[in-house]
mmCIF entry with sequence, helices, sheets and N, C-alpha, C, O atoms, coordinates in Angstrom:
data_MODEL
# 
_entry.id   MODEL 
# 
_entity.id                         1 
_entity.type                       polymer 
_entity.pdbx_number_of_molecules   1 
# 
_entity_poly.entity_id                      1 
_entity_poly.type                           'polypeptide(L)' 
_entity_poly.nstd_linkage                   no 
_entity_poly.nstd_monomer                   no 
_entity_poly.pdbx_seq_one_letter_code       MSDTLIRHLIALIGTIVSGLIFWAAYYSGVNGWWFTVFGLFIVYFIVYALVEV 
_entity_poly.pdbx_seq_one_letter_code_can   MSDTLIRHLIALIGTIVSGLIFWAAYYSGVNGWWFTVFGLFIVYFIVYALVEV 
_entity_poly.pdbx_strand_id                 A 
# 
loop_
_entity_poly_seq.entity_id 
_entity_poly_seq.num 
_entity_poly_seq.mon_id 
_entity_poly_seq.hetero 
1 1  MET n 
1 2  SER n 
1 3  ASP n 
1 4  THR n 
1 5  LEU n 
1 6  ILE n 
1 7  ARG n 
1 8  HIS n 
1 9  LEU n 
1 10 ILE n 
1 11 ALA n 
1 12 LEU n 
1 13 ILE n 
1 14 GLY n 
1 15 THR n 
1 16 ILE n 
1 17 VAL n 
1 18 SER n 
1 19 GLY n 
1 20 LEU n 
1 21 ILE n 
1 22 PHE n 
1 23 TRP n 
1 24 ALA n 
1 25 ALA n 
1 26 TYR n 
1 27 TYR n 
1 28 SER n 
1 29 GLY n 
1 30 VAL n 
1 31 ASN n 
1 32 GLY n 
1 33 TRP n 
1 34 TRP n 
1 35 PHE n 
1 36 THR n 
1 37 VAL n 
1 38 PHE n 
1 39 GLY n 
1 40 LEU n 
1 41 PHE n 
1 42 ILE n 
1 43 VAL n 
1 44 TYR n 
1 45 PHE n 
1 46 ILE n 
1 47 VAL n 
1 48 TYR n 
1 49 ALA n 
1 50 LEU n 
1 51 VAL n 
1 52 GLU n 
1 53 VAL n 
# 
_struct_asym.id          A 
_struct_asym.entity_id   1 
# 
loop_
_struct_conf.conf_type_id 
_struct_conf.id 
_struct_conf.pdbx_PDB_helix_id 
_struct_conf.beg_label_comp_id 
_struct_conf.beg_label_asym_id 
_struct_conf.beg_label_seq_id 
_struct_conf.pdbx_beg_PDB_ins_code 
_struct_conf.end_label_comp_id 
_struct_conf.end_label_asym_id 
_struct_conf.end_label_seq_id 
_struct_conf.pdbx_end_PDB_ins_code 
_struct_conf.beg_auth_comp_id 
_struct_conf.beg_auth_asym_id 
_struct_conf.beg_auth_seq_id 
_struct_conf.end_auth_comp_id 
_struct_conf.end_auth_asym_id 
_struct_conf.end_auth_seq_id 
_struct_conf.pdbx_PDB_helix_class 
_struct_conf.details 
_struct_conf.pdbx_PDB_helix_length 
HELX_P HELX_P1 AA1 ASP A 3  ? ASN A 31 ? ASP A 3  ASN A 31 1 ? 29 
HELX_P HELX_P2 AA2 TRP A 34 ? PHE A 38 ? TRP A 34 PHE A 38 5 ? 5  
HELX_P HELX_P3 AA3 GLY A 39 ? VAL A 51 ? GLY A 39 VAL A 51 1 ? 13 
# 
_struct_conf_type.id          HELX_P 
_struct_conf_type.criteria    ? 
_struct_conf_type.reference   ? 
# 
loop_
_atom_site.group_PDB 
_atom_site.id 
_atom_site.type_symbol 
_atom_site.label_atom_id 
_atom_site.label_alt_id 
_atom_site.label_comp_id 
_atom_site.label_asym_id 
_atom_site.label_entity_id 
_atom_site.label_seq_id 
_atom_site.pdbx_PDB_ins_code 
_atom_site.Cartn_x 
_atom_site.Cartn_y 
_atom_site.Cartn_z 
_atom_site.occupancy 
_atom_site.B_iso_or_equiv 
_atom_site.pdbx_formal_charge 
_atom_site.auth_seq_id 
_atom_site.auth_comp_id 
_atom_site.auth_asym_id 
_atom_site.auth_atom_id 
_atom_site.pdbx_PDB_model_num 
ATOM 1   N N  . MET A 1 1  ? -25.238 6.266  27.955 1.00 0.00 ? 1  MET A N  1 
ATOM 2   C CA . MET A 1 1  ? -25.066 6.966  26.701 1.00 0.00 ? 1  MET A CA 1 
ATOM 3   C C  . MET A 1 1  ? -26.324 6.778  25.854 1.00 0.00 ? 1  MET A C  1 
ATOM 4   O O  . MET A 1 1  ? -26.917 5.700  25.809 1.00 0.00 ? 1  MET A O  1 
ATOM 5   N N  . SER A 1 2  ? -26.698 7.833  25.205 1.00 0.00 ? 2  SER A N  1 
ATOM 6   C CA . SER A 1 2  ? -27.880 7.752  24.359 1.00 0.00 ? 2  SER A CA 1 
ATOM 7   C C  . SER A 1 2  ? -27.511 7.166  22.987 1.00 0.00 ? 2  SER A C  1 
ATOM 8   O O  . SER A 1 2  ? -26.343 7.127  22.601 1.00 0.00 ? 2  SER A O  1 
ATOM 9   N N  . ASP A 1 3  ? -28.533 6.718  22.275 1.00 0.00 ? 3  ASP A N  1 
ATOM 10  C CA . ASP A 1 3  ? -28.306 6.156  20.944 1.00 0.00 ? 3  ASP A CA 1 
ATOM 11  C C  . ASP A 1 3  ? -27.693 7.180  19.997 1.00 0.00 ? 3  ASP A C  1 
ATOM 12  O O  . ASP A 1 3  ? -26.831 6.844  19.184 1.00 0.00 ? 3  ASP A O  1 
ATOM 13  N N  . THR A 1 4  ? -28.131 8.410  20.103 1.00 0.00 ? 4  THR A N  1 
ATOM 14  C CA . THR A 1 4  ? -27.619 9.455  19.222 1.00 0.00 ? 4  THR A CA 1 
ATOM 15  C C  . THR A 1 4  ? -26.137 9.690  19.462 1.00 0.00 ? 4  THR A C  1 
ATOM 16  O O  . THR A 1 4  ? -25.369 9.832  18.511 1.00 0.00 ? 4  THR A O  1 
ATOM 17  N N  . LEU A 1 5  ? -25.736 9.732  20.705 1.00 0.00 ? 5  LEU A N  1 
ATOM 18  C CA . LEU A 1 5  ? -24.328 9.944  21.028 1.00 0.00 ? 5  LEU A CA 1 
ATOM 19  C C  . LEU A 1 5  ? -23.477 8.779  20.538 1.00 0.00 ? 5  LEU A C  1 
ATOM 20  O O  . LEU A 1 5  ? -22.386 8.993  20.008 1.00 0.00 ? 5  LEU A O  1 
ATOM 21  N N  . ILE A 1 6  ? -23.951 7.576  20.703 1.00 0.00 ? 6  ILE A N  1 
ATOM 22  C CA . ILE A 1 6  ? -23.210 6.402  20.246 1.00 0.00 ? 6  ILE A CA 1 
ATOM 23  C C  . ILE A 1 6  ? -23.088 6.405  18.724 1.00 0.00 ? 6  ILE A C  1 
ATOM 24  O O  . ILE A 1 6  ? -22.034 6.065  18.185 1.00 0.00 ? 6  ILE A O  1 
ATOM 25  N N  . ARG A 1 7  ? -24.154 6.787  18.033 1.00 0.00 ? 7  ARG A N  1 
ATOM 26  C CA . ARG A 1 7  ? -24.113 6.845  16.574 1.00 0.00 ? 7  ARG A CA 1 
ATOM 27  C C  . ARG A 1 7  ? -23.097 7.882  16.101 1.00 0.00 ? 7  ARG A C  1 
ATOM 28  O O  . ARG A 1 7  ? -22.341 7.636  15.161 1.00 0.00 ? 7  ARG A O  1 
ATOM 29  N N  . HIS A 1 8  ? -23.085 9.041  16.756 1.00 0.00 ? 8  HIS A N  1 
ATOM 30  C CA . HIS A 1 8  ? -22.120 10.077 16.386 1.00 0.00 ? 8  HIS A CA 1 
ATOM 31  C C  . HIS A 1 8  ? -20.695 9.626  16.683 1.00 0.00 ? 8  HIS A C  1 
ATOM 32  O O  . HIS A 1 8  ? -19.783 9.898  15.903 1.00 0.00 ? 8  HIS A O  1 
ATOM 33  N N  . LEU A 1 9  ? -20.501 8.947  17.791 1.00 0.00 ? 9  LEU A N  1 
ATOM 34  C CA . LEU A 1 9  ? -19.179 8.449  18.160 1.00 0.00 ? 9  LEU A CA 1 
ATOM 35  C C  . LEU A 1 9  ? -18.678 7.440  17.129 1.00 0.00 ? 9  LEU A C  1 
ATOM 36  O O  . LEU A 1 9  ? -17.524 7.508  16.704 1.00 0.00 ? 9  LEU A O  1 
ATOM 37  N N  . ILE A 1 10 ? -19.530 6.513  16.730 1.00 0.00 ? 10 ILE A N  1 
ATOM 38  C CA . ILE A 1 10 ? -19.145 5.508  15.732 1.00 0.00 ? 10 ILE A CA 1 
ATOM 39  C C  . ILE A 1 10 ? -18.876 6.174  14.387 1.00 0.00 ? 10 ILE A C  1 
ATOM 40  O O  . ILE A 1 10 ? -17.930 5.806  13.691 1.00 0.00 ? 10 ILE A O  1 
ATOM 41  N N  . ALA A 1 11 ? -19.702 7.154  14.018 1.00 0.00 ? 11 ALA A N  1 
ATOM 42  C CA . ALA A 1 11 ? -19.476 7.869  12.757 1.00 0.00 ? 11 ALA A CA 1 
ATOM 43  C C  . ALA A 1 11 ? -18.150 8.626  12.787 1.00 0.00 ? 11 ALA A C  1 
ATOM 44  O O  . ALA A 1 11 ? -17.419 8.636  11.796 1.00 0.00 ? 11 ALA A O  1 
ATOM 45  N N  . LEU A 1 12 ? -17.836 9.255  13.913 1.00 0.00 ? 12 LEU A N  1 
ATOM 46  C CA . LEU A 1 12 ? -16.572 9.979  14.043 1.00 0.00 ? 12 LEU A CA 1 
ATOM 47  C C  . LEU A 1 12 ? -15.388 9.031  13.955 1.00 0.00 ? 12 LEU A C  1 
ATOM 48  O O  . LEU A 1 12 ? -14.421 9.309  13.245 1.00 0.00 ? 12 LEU A O  1 
ATOM 49  N N  . ILE A 1 13 ? -15.452 7.932  14.656 1.00 0.00 ? 13 ILE A N  1 
ATOM 50  C CA . ILE A 1 13 ? -14.358 6.964  14.626 1.00 0.00 ? 13 ILE A CA 1 
ATOM 51  C C  . ILE A 1 13 ? -14.207 6.382  13.219 1.00 0.00 ? 13 ILE A C  1 
ATOM 52  O O  . ILE A 1 13 ? -13.087 6.192  12.743 1.00 0.00 ? 13 ILE A O  1 
ATOM 53  N N  . GLY A 1 14 ? -15.319 6.100  12.558 1.00 0.00 ? 14 GLY A N  1 
ATOM 54  C CA . GLY A 1 14 ? -15.274 5.597  11.185 1.00 0.00 ? 14 GLY A CA 1 
ATOM 55  C C  . GLY A 1 14 ? -14.634 6.586  10.233 1.00 0.00 ? 14 GLY A C  1 
ATOM 56  O O  . GLY A 1 14 ? -13.871 6.204  9.346  1.00 0.00 ? 14 GLY A O  1 
ATOM 57  N N  . THR A 1 15 ? -14.947 7.863  10.421 1.00 0.00 ? 15 THR A N  1 
ATOM 58  C CA . THR A 1 15 ? -14.364 8.900  9.579  1.00 0.00 ? 15 THR A CA 1 
ATOM 59  C C  . THR A 1 15 ? -12.863 9.016  9.818  1.00 0.00 ? 15 THR A C  1 
ATOM 60  O O  . THR A 1 15 ? -12.085 9.124  8.870  1.00 0.00 ? 15 THR A O  1 
ATOM 61  N N  . ILE A 1 16 ? -12.466 8.992  11.063 1.00 0.00 ? 16 ILE A N  1 
ATOM 62  C CA . ILE A 1 16 ? -11.039 9.058  11.388 1.00 0.00 ? 16 ILE A CA 1 
ATOM 63  C C  . ILE A 1 16 ? -10.297 7.851  10.825 1.00 0.00 ? 16 ILE A C  1 
ATOM 64  O O  . ILE A 1 16 ? -9.214  7.990  10.257 1.00 0.00 ? 16 ILE A O  1 
ATOM 65  N N  . VAL A 1 17 ? -10.878 6.677  10.983 1.00 0.00 ? 17 VAL A N  1 
ATOM 66  C CA . VAL A 1 17 ? -10.251 5.457  10.466 1.00 0.00 ? 17 VAL A CA 1 
ATOM 67  C C  . VAL A 1 17 ? -10.145 5.526  8.945  1.00 0.00 ? 17 VAL A C  1 
ATOM 68  O O  . VAL A 1 17 ? -9.125  5.140  8.375  1.00 0.00 ? 17 VAL A O  1 
ATOM 69  N N  . SER A 1 18 ? -11.189 6.014  8.290  1.00 0.00 ? 18 SER A N  1 
ATOM 70  C CA . SER A 1 18 ? -11.151 6.142  6.824  1.00 0.00 ? 18 SER A CA 1 
ATOM 71  C C  . SER A 1 18 ? -10.042 7.098  6.386  1.00 0.00 ? 18 SER A C  1 
ATOM 72  O O  . SER A 1 18 ? -9.329  6.825  5.420  1.00 0.00 ? 18 SER A O  1 
ATOM 73  N N  . GLY A 1 19 ? -9.899  8.203  7.085  1.00 0.00 ? 19 GLY A N  1 
ATOM 74  C CA . GLY A 1 19 ? -8.834  9.147  6.770  1.00 0.00 ? 19 GLY A CA 1 
ATOM 75  C C  . GLY A 1 19 ? -7.457  8.541  6.972  1.00 0.00 ? 19 GLY A C  1 
ATOM 76  O O  . GLY A 1 19 ? -6.558  8.751  6.158  1.00 0.00 ? 19 GLY A O  1 
ATOM 77  N N  . LEU A 1 20 ? -7.286  7.795  8.045  1.00 0.00 ? 20 LEU A N  1 
ATOM 78  C CA . LEU A 1 20 ? -6.002  7.135  8.284  1.00 0.00 ? 20 LEU A CA 1 
ATOM 79  C C  . LEU A 1 20 ? -5.701  6.081  7.228  1.00 0.00 ? 20 LEU A C  1 
ATOM 80  O O  . LEU A 1 20 ? -4.556  5.928  6.803  1.00 0.00 ? 20 LEU A O  1 
ATOM 81  N N  . ILE A 1 21 ? -6.734  5.356  6.806  1.00 0.00 ? 21 ILE A N  1 
ATOM 82  C CA . ILE A 1 21 ? -6.541  4.353  5.754  1.00 0.00 ? 21 ILE A CA 1 
ATOM 83  C C  . ILE A 1 21 ? -6.120  5.024  4.453  1.00 0.00 ? 21 ILE A C  1 
ATOM 84  O O  . ILE A 1 21 ? -5.214  4.556  3.763  1.00 0.00 ? 21 ILE A O  1 
ATOM 85  N N  . PHE A 1 22 ? -6.795  6.135  4.125  1.00 0.00 ? 22 PHE A N  1 
ATOM 86  C CA . PHE A 1 22 ? -6.448  6.856  2.902  1.00 0.00 ? 22 PHE A CA 1 
ATOM 87  C C  . PHE A 1 22 ? -5.004  7.334  2.958  1.00 0.00 ? 22 PHE A C  1 
ATOM 88  O O  . PHE A 1 22 ? -4.252  7.160  1.999  1.00 0.00 ? 22 PHE A O  1 
ATOM 89  N N  . TRP A 1 23 ? -4.612  7.937  4.080  1.00 0.00 ? 23 TRP A N  1 
ATOM 90  C CA . TRP A 1 23 ? -3.255  8.449  4.223  1.00 0.00 ? 23 TRP A CA 1 
ATOM 91  C C  . TRP A 1 23 ? -2.238  7.306  4.140  1.00 0.00 ? 23 TRP A C  1 
ATOM 92  O O  . TRP A 1 23 ? -1.228  7.423  3.447  1.00 0.00 ? 23 TRP A O  1 
ATOM 93  N N  . ALA A 1 24 ? -2.504  6.209  4.840  1.00 0.00 ? 24 ALA A N  1 
ATOM 94  C CA . ALA A 1 24 ? -1.579  5.076  4.843  1.00 0.00 ? 24 ALA A CA 1 
ATOM 95  C C  . ALA A 1 24 ? -1.478  4.447  3.455  1.00 0.00 ? 24 ALA A C  1 
ATOM 96  O O  . ALA A 1 24 ? -0.390  4.065  3.025  1.00 0.00 ? 24 ALA A O  1 
ATOM 97  N N  . ALA A 1 25 ? -2.601  4.338  2.755  1.00 0.00 ? 25 ALA A N  1 
ATOM 98  C CA . ALA A 1 25 ? -2.586  3.750  1.415  1.00 0.00 ? 25 ALA A CA 1 
ATOM 99  C C  . ALA A 1 25 ? -1.823  4.636  0.435  1.00 0.00 ? 25 ALA A C  1 
ATOM 100 O O  . ALA A 1 25 ? -1.074  4.142  -0.408 1.00 0.00 ? 25 ALA A O  1 
ATOM 101 N N  . TYR A 1 26 ? -2.016  5.936  0.553  1.00 0.00 ? 26 TYR A N  1 
ATOM 102 C CA . TYR A 1 26 ? -1.292  6.859  -0.329 1.00 0.00 ? 26 TYR A CA 1 
ATOM 103 C C  . TYR A 1 26 ? 0.209   6.765  -0.081 1.00 0.00 ? 26 TYR A C  1 
ATOM 104 O O  . TYR A 1 26 ? 0.992   6.646  -1.023 1.00 0.00 ? 26 TYR A O  1 
ATOM 105 N N  . TYR A 1 27 ? 0.607   6.818  1.175  1.00 0.00 ? 27 TYR A N  1 
ATOM 106 C CA . TYR A 1 27 ? 2.026   6.753  1.525  1.00 0.00 ? 27 TYR A CA 1 
ATOM 107 C C  . TYR A 1 27 ? 2.626   5.406  1.116  1.00 0.00 ? 27 TYR A C  1 
ATOM 108 O O  . TYR A 1 27 ? 3.752   5.345  0.623  1.00 0.00 ? 27 TYR A O  1 
ATOM 109 N N  . SER A 1 28 ? 1.873   4.341  1.322  1.00 0.00 ? 28 SER A N  1 
ATOM 110 C CA . SER A 1 28 ? 2.359   3.013  0.955  1.00 0.00 ? 28 SER A CA 1 
ATOM 111 C C  . SER A 1 28 ? 2.503   2.873  -0.555 1.00 0.00 ? 28 SER A C  1 
ATOM 112 O O  . SER A 1 28 ? 3.464   2.278  -1.042 1.00 0.00 ? 28 SER A O  1 
ATOM 113 N N  . GLY A 1 29 ? 1.534   3.431  -1.297 1.00 0.00 ? 29 GLY A N  1 
ATOM 114 C CA . GLY A 1 29 ? 1.604   3.352  -2.751 1.00 0.00 ? 29 GLY A CA 1 
ATOM 115 C C  . GLY A 1 29 ? 2.793   4.093  -3.314 1.00 0.00 ? 29 GLY A C  1 
ATOM 116 O O  . GLY A 1 29 ? 3.432   3.632  -4.259 1.00 0.00 ? 29 GLY A O  1 
ATOM 117 N N  . VAL A 1 30 ? 3.092   5.245  -2.733 1.00 0.00 ? 30 VAL A N  1 
ATOM 118 C CA . VAL A 1 30 ? 4.233   6.025  -3.193 1.00 0.00 ? 30 VAL A CA 1 
ATOM 119 C C  . VAL A 1 30 ? 5.543   5.276  -2.955 1.00 0.00 ? 30 VAL A C  1 
ATOM 120 O O  . VAL A 1 30 ? 6.463   5.344  -3.769 1.00 0.00 ? 30 VAL A O  1 
ATOM 121 N N  . ASN A 1 31 ? 5.616   4.566  -1.839 1.00 0.00 ? 31 ASN A N  1 
ATOM 122 C CA . ASN A 1 31 ? 6.850   3.850  -1.489 1.00 0.00 ? 31 ASN A CA 1 
ATOM 123 C C  . ASN A 1 31 ? 6.875   2.397  -1.943 1.00 0.00 ? 31 ASN A C  1 
ATOM 124 O O  . ASN A 1 31 ? 7.881   1.710  -1.764 1.00 0.00 ? 31 ASN A O  1 
ATOM 125 N N  . GLY A 1 32 ? 5.775   1.921  -2.531 1.00 0.00 ? 32 GLY A N  1 
ATOM 126 C CA . GLY A 1 32 ? 5.738   0.542  -3.019 1.00 0.00 ? 32 GLY A CA 1 
ATOM 127 C C  . GLY A 1 32 ? 5.613   -0.498 -1.929 1.00 0.00 ? 32 GLY A C  1 
ATOM 128 O O  . GLY A 1 32 ? 6.066   -1.630 -2.103 1.00 0.00 ? 32 GLY A O  1 
ATOM 129 N N  . TRP A 1 33 ? 5.012   -0.145 -0.814 1.00 0.00 ? 33 TRP A N  1 
ATOM 130 C CA . TRP A 1 33 ? 4.857   -1.082 0.302  1.00 0.00 ? 33 TRP A CA 1 
ATOM 131 C C  . TRP A 1 33 ? 3.547   -1.838 0.142  1.00 0.00 ? 33 TRP A C  1 
ATOM 132 O O  . TRP A 1 33 ? 2.538   -1.448 0.729  1.00 0.00 ? 33 TRP A O  1 
ATOM 133 N N  . TRP A 1 34 ? 3.542   -2.901 -0.630 1.00 0.00 ? 34 TRP A N  1 
ATOM 134 C CA . TRP A 1 34 ? 2.331   -3.658 -0.901 1.00 0.00 ? 34 TRP A CA 1 
ATOM 135 C C  . TRP A 1 34 ? 1.829   -4.405 0.330  1.00 0.00 ? 34 TRP A C  1 
ATOM 136 O O  . TRP A 1 34 ? 0.629   -4.650 0.450  1.00 0.00 ? 34 TRP A O  1 
ATOM 137 N N  . PHE A 1 35 ? 2.720   -4.769 1.242  1.00 0.00 ? 35 PHE A N  1 
ATOM 138 C CA . PHE A 1 35 ? 2.356   -5.584 2.397  1.00 0.00 ? 35 PHE A CA 1 
ATOM 139 C C  . PHE A 1 35 ? 1.486   -4.854 3.415  1.00 0.00 ? 35 PHE A C  1 
ATOM 140 O O  . PHE A 1 35 ? 0.930   -5.485 4.314  1.00 0.00 ? 35 PHE A O  1 
ATOM 141 N N  . THR A 1 36 ? 1.360   -3.538 3.286  1.00 0.00 ? 36 THR A N  1 
ATOM 142 C CA . THR A 1 36 ? 0.528   -2.801 4.239  1.00 0.00 ? 36 THR A CA 1 
ATOM 143 C C  . THR A 1 36 ? -0.956  -3.090 4.060  1.00 0.00 ? 36 THR A C  1 
ATOM 144 O O  . THR A 1 36 ? -1.769  -2.702 4.900  1.00 0.00 ? 36 THR A O  1 
ATOM 145 N N  . VAL A 1 37 ? -1.315  -3.766 2.975  1.00 0.00 ? 37 VAL A N  1 
ATOM 146 C CA . VAL A 1 37 ? -2.719  -4.129 2.763  1.00 0.00 ? 37 VAL A CA 1 
ATOM 147 C C  . VAL A 1 37 ? -3.204  -5.060 3.872  1.00 0.00 ? 37 VAL A C  1 
ATOM 148 O O  . VAL A 1 37 ? -4.406  -5.133 4.125  1.00 0.00 ? 37 VAL A O  1 
ATOM 149 N N  . PHE A 1 38 ? -2.308  -5.763 4.529  1.00 0.00 ? 38 PHE A N  1 
ATOM 150 C CA . PHE A 1 38 ? -2.706  -6.654 5.623  1.00 0.00 ? 38 PHE A CA 1 
ATOM 151 C C  . PHE A 1 38 ? -3.276  -5.878 6.807  1.00 0.00 ? 38 PHE A C  1 
ATOM 152 O O  . PHE A 1 38 ? -4.022  -6.435 7.613  1.00 0.00 ? 38 PHE A O  1 
ATOM 153 N N  . GLY A 1 39 ? -2.931  -4.605 6.916  1.00 0.00 ? 39 GLY A N  1 
ATOM 154 C CA . GLY A 1 39 ? -3.497  -3.767 7.971  1.00 0.00 ? 39 GLY A CA 1 
ATOM 155 C C  . GLY A 1 39 ? -4.994  -3.569 7.817  1.00 0.00 ? 39 GLY A C  1 
ATOM 156 O O  . GLY A 1 39 ? -5.684  -3.273 8.793  1.00 0.00 ? 39 GLY A O  1 
ATOM 157 N N  . LEU A 1 40 ? -5.504  -3.729 6.602  1.00 0.00 ? 40 LEU A N  1 
ATOM 158 C CA . LEU A 1 40 ? -6.939  -3.598 6.385  1.00 0.00 ? 40 LEU A CA 1 
ATOM 159 C C  . LEU A 1 40 ? -7.721  -4.648 7.158  1.00 0.00 ? 40 LEU A C  1 
ATOM 160 O O  . LEU A 1 40 ? -8.836  -4.382 7.606  1.00 0.00 ? 40 LEU A O  1 
ATOM 161 N N  . PHE A 1 41 ? -7.161  -5.819 7.319  1.00 0.00 ? 41 PHE A N  1 
ATOM 162 C CA . PHE A 1 41 ? -7.842  -6.854 8.091  1.00 0.00 ? 41 PHE A CA 1 
ATOM 163 C C  . PHE A 1 41 ? -8.004  -6.427 9.547  1.00 0.00 ? 41 PHE A C  1 
ATOM 164 O O  . PHE A 1 41 ? -9.053  -6.651 10.151 1.00 0.00 ? 41 PHE A O  1 
ATOM 165 N N  . ILE A 1 42 ? -6.982  -5.823 10.096 1.00 0.00 ? 42 ILE A N  1 
ATOM 166 C CA . ILE A 1 42 ? -7.041  -5.339 11.472 1.00 0.00 ? 42 ILE A CA 1 
ATOM 167 C C  . ILE A 1 42 ? -8.093  -4.248 11.596 1.00 0.00 ? 42 ILE A C  1 
ATOM 168 O O  . ILE A 1 42 ? -8.890  -4.253 12.534 1.00 0.00 ? 42 ILE A O  1 
ATOM 169 N N  . VAL A 1 43 ? -8.098  -3.319 10.657 1.00 0.00 ? 43 VAL A N  1 
ATOM 170 C CA . VAL A 1 43 ? -9.079  -2.230 10.678 1.00 0.00 ? 43 VAL A CA 1 
ATOM 171 C C  . VAL A 1 43 ? -10.487 -2.782 10.530 1.00 0.00 ? 43 VAL A C  1 
ATOM 172 O O  . VAL A 1 43 ? -11.411 -2.312 11.196 1.00 0.00 ? 43 VAL A O  1 
ATOM 173 N N  . TYR A 1 44 ? -10.658 -3.767 9.671  1.00 0.00 ? 44 TYR A N  1 
ATOM 174 C CA . TYR A 1 44 ? -11.974 -4.367 9.479  1.00 0.00 ? 44 TYR A CA 1 
ATOM 175 C C  . TYR A 1 44 ? -12.520 -4.924 10.793 1.00 0.00 ? 44 TYR A C  1 
ATOM 176 O O  . TYR A 1 44 ? -13.680 -4.687 11.132 1.00 0.00 ? 44 TYR A O  1 
ATOM 177 N N  . PHE A 1 45 ? -11.710 -5.645 11.516 1.00 0.00 ? 45 PHE A N  1 
ATOM 178 C CA . PHE A 1 45 ? -12.169 -6.249 12.765 1.00 0.00 ? 45 PHE A CA 1 
ATOM 179 C C  . PHE A 1 45 ? -12.411 -5.193 13.852 1.00 0.00 ? 45 PHE A C  1 
ATOM 180 O O  . PHE A 1 45 ? -13.288 -5.375 14.697 1.00 0.00 ? 45 PHE A O  1 
ATOM 181 N N  . ILE A 1 46 ? -11.665 -4.121 13.842 1.00 0.00 ? 46 ILE A N  1 
ATOM 182 C CA . ILE A 1 46 ? -11.907 -3.033 14.799 1.00 0.00 ? 46 ILE A CA 1 
ATOM 183 C C  . ILE A 1 46 ? -13.247 -2.383 14.514 1.00 0.00 ? 46 ILE A C  1 
ATOM 184 O O  . ILE A 1 46 ? -14.037 -2.165 15.432 1.00 0.00 ? 46 ILE A O  1 
ATOM 185 N N  . VAL A 1 47 ? -13.516 -2.069 13.251 1.00 0.00 ? 47 VAL A N  1 
ATOM 186 C CA . VAL A 1 47 ? -14.789 -1.447 12.897 1.00 0.00 ? 47 VAL A CA 1 
ATOM 187 C C  . VAL A 1 47 ? -15.942 -2.420 13.163 1.00 0.00 ? 47 VAL A C  1 
ATOM 188 O O  . VAL A 1 47 ? -17.002 -2.007 13.635 1.00 0.00 ? 47 VAL A O  1 
ATOM 189 N N  . TYR A 1 48 ? -15.747 -3.672 12.872 1.00 0.00 ? 48 TYR A N  1 
ATOM 190 C CA . TYR A 1 48 ? -16.772 -4.677 13.135 1.00 0.00 ? 48 TYR A CA 1 
ATOM 191 C C  . TYR A 1 48 ? -17.097 -4.755 14.619 1.00 0.00 ? 48 TYR A C  1 
ATOM 192 O O  . TYR A 1 48 ? -18.261 -4.884 14.998 1.00 0.00 ? 48 TYR A O  1 
ATOM 193 N N  . ALA A 1 49 ? -16.076 -4.677 15.454 1.00 0.00 ? 49 ALA A N  1 
ATOM 194 C CA . ALA A 1 49 ? -16.281 -4.701 16.897 1.00 0.00 ? 49 ALA A CA 1 
ATOM 195 C C  . ALA A 1 49 ? -17.029 -3.454 17.362 1.00 0.00 ? 49 ALA A C  1 
ATOM 196 O O  . ALA A 1 49 ? -17.864 -3.542 18.262 1.00 0.00 ? 49 ALA A O  1 
ATOM 197 N N  . LEU A 1 50 ? -16.749 -2.299 16.769 1.00 0.00 ? 50 LEU A N  1 
ATOM 198 C CA . LEU A 1 50 ? -17.438 -1.077 17.146 1.00 0.00 ? 50 LEU A CA 1 
ATOM 199 C C  . LEU A 1 50 ? -18.921 -1.120 16.764 1.00 0.00 ? 50 LEU A C  1 
ATOM 200 O O  . LEU A 1 50 ? -19.769 -0.611 17.497 1.00 0.00 ? 50 LEU A O  1 
ATOM 201 N N  . VAL A 1 51 ? -19.223 -1.718 15.638 1.00 0.00 ? 51 VAL A N  1 
ATOM 202 C CA . VAL A 1 51 ? -20.618 -1.796 15.192 1.00 0.00 ? 51 VAL A CA 1 
ATOM 203 C C  . VAL A 1 51 ? -21.404 -2.759 16.073 1.00 0.00 ? 51 VAL A C  1 
ATOM 204 O O  . VAL A 1 51 ? -22.620 -2.617 16.203 1.00 0.00 ? 51 VAL A O  1 
ATOM 205 N N  . GLU A 1 52 ? -20.745 -3.722 16.671 1.00 0.00 ? 52 GLU A N  1 
ATOM 206 C CA . GLU A 1 52 ? -21.400 -4.676 17.565 1.00 0.00 ? 52 GLU A CA 1 
ATOM 207 C C  . GLU A 1 52 ? -21.955 -4.019 18.814 1.00 0.00 ? 52 GLU A C  1 
ATOM 208 O O  . GLU A 1 52 ? -22.819 -4.595 19.476 1.00 0.00 ? 52 GLU A O  1 
ATOM 209 N N  . VAL A 1 53 ? -21.480 -2.825 19.155 1.00 0.00 ? 53 VAL A N  1 
ATOM 210 C CA . VAL A 1 53 ? -21.919 -2.128 20.361 1.00 0.00 ? 53 VAL A CA 1 
ATOM 211 C C  . VAL A 1 53 ? -23.349 -1.872 20.262 1.00 0.00 ? 53 VAL A C  1 
ATOM 212 O O  . VAL A 1 53 ? -23.936 -1.290 21.174 1.00 0.00 ? 53 VAL A O  1 
# 
């Protein structure tokens, strides 16, 4: 894989993850689910692992 392809792949995954976080945070806020903030730690480590590539 070329560097350009890997950069685009990471950018795409980051964008998708950001959209999912926004959707989950909005839905959680409407329902008062404060505990879903712990999912951010999982997302952080996934993105961190992707950047390590």
